[in-house]
C-alpha positions in Angstrom: 80.1 31.2 67.8 83.1 32.4 69.2 83.4 37.0 68.7 85.9 36.1 65.2 82.6 33.9 63.4 80.8 36.9 64.7 81.8 39.1 63.6 83.5 37.7 60.7 79.7 37.4 59.4 79.2 41.1 60.1 82.0 41.5 56.8 84.1 43.1 60.0 87.8 42.8 57.6 90.0 40.9 60.1 93.2 41.0 59.2 96.7 39.5 61.1 100.0 39.7 59.9 103.3 37.7 61.0 106.7 37.4 60.2 108.9 34.2 61.0 112.4 32.9 59.7 113.1 31.4 56.9 113.4 27.7 58.6 111.2 24.7 57.9 110.6 23.7 60.8 108.7 27.0 60.2 105.8 25.5 58.3 104.3 23.8 61.5 104.5 26.8 63.2 102.5 28.4 59.8 99.4 26.2 60.4 99.6 26.5 63.8 99.8 30.2 63.5 96.5 30.1 60.9 95.3 27.3 62.5 94.5 29.1 66.1 93.6 32.7 63.3 90.0 30.7 62.0 89.5 27.8 64.4 86.1 27.2 62.9 86.3 28.1 59.5 84.9 25.2 57.6 87.1 25.0 55.1 90.0 25.5 57.7 91.6 21.9 56.5 92.0 24.0 52.6 93.5 27.4 54.2 96.4 25.6 56.3 96.5 23.3 53.5 97.4 25.9 51.5 99.3 28.3 54.2 101.4 25.2 53.8 102.4 24.4 50.5 102.7 29.1 50.2 105.4 28.9 53.1 107.2 25.7 52.2 107.8 26.9 48.6 108.9 30.2 50.3 111.7 28.8 52.1 112.6 25.8 49.6 112.5 28.8 46.2 113.7 31.9 47.5 115.6 34.5 49.7 113.7 33.2 52.0 115.2 30.2 53.6 118.8 31.8 52.8 120.3 31.5 56.6 119.0 35.6 58.2 115.6 35.2 55.5 112.7 36.0 56.1 109.0 35.3 55.3 105.5 36.3 56.2 102.0 35.0 56.5 99.2 37.4 56.2 95.6 36.7 56.9 92.5 38.5 56.4 88.7 37.6 56.8 86.0 39.2 55.5 82.5 38.4 55.6 82.2 34.9 53.6 85.8 35.0 52.3 88.9 34.4 53.5 92.2 35.6 51.8 95.7 34.1 52.9 98.6 35.5 50.8 102.6 35.2 51.9 105.6 37.4 51.2 109.0 35.7 50.6 112.2 37.7 49.4 111.8 36.8 45.8 114.6 34.6 44.3 114.9 33.3 40.6 112.1 31.7 39.5 108.5 32.6 39.5 105.7 30.8 40.8 103.6 28.8 38.8 102.2 25.4 38.4 103.6 22.4 37.2 102.0 18.8 35.9 104.8 16.6 38.3 104.5 13.6 37.3 102.9 10.7 39.0 106.0 9.4 41.0 107.6 13.1 42.0 107.7 14.0 45.2 107.1 17.0 45.1 105.9 19.8 42.6 102.7 19.6 43.3 102.5 22.9 45.9 100.9 25.6 43.8 98.4 23.0 42.0 97.2 21.6 45.2 96.2 25.3 45.6 95.0 26.3 43.0 92.9 23.1 43.2 91.8 23.7 46.9 91.1 27.6 47.1 88.3 30.2 44.9 91.9 32.1 43.2 94.5 32.2 43.6 97.8 34.5 42.1 100.9 36.4 42.6 102.3 39.5 42.2 105.9 40.7 42.4 109.4 40.9 41.1 112.9 38.8 41.7 112.9 41.3 45.1 110.2 40.1 46.6 106.8 38.8 45.8 103.9 37.3 47.5 101.4 34.2 46.9 97.6 34.5 47.3 95.3 31.9 47.2 91.4 33.0 48.3 89.0 30.7 50.1 85.1 30.7 51.2 85.1 31.0 54.3 81.0 29.7 54.5 79.5 26.4 52.7 80.3 26.1 49.1 83.9 26.4 47.9 
């Protein structure tokens, strides 16, 4: 068992935060960042999917995706819980679950997060917001 997993089992909180440029190629960098931090986590695929969706939303739907924009990814692991959050530079629309048409190629990001995470939510306003998803680190989701 890795030292990180031992610490998590002992309920010592582990937190990481990294800021990314707002370019579309950064979604891959976010997945790599989160994947390295949580290697061995039983629900890693769900967390990576959410990290990707939230990063892409920040890039596509907020000022973070404009020239010079940035967004931050924060991961916290404490005991049996992982919290993954993406903070963006805000935009005109609030994050919302959408029931996308079956033939639509986009629009399912937050719905996917809501179905894979234990819980999710957001806070902020048009000047900046944070979308957060909570996952089980062990056992059932």
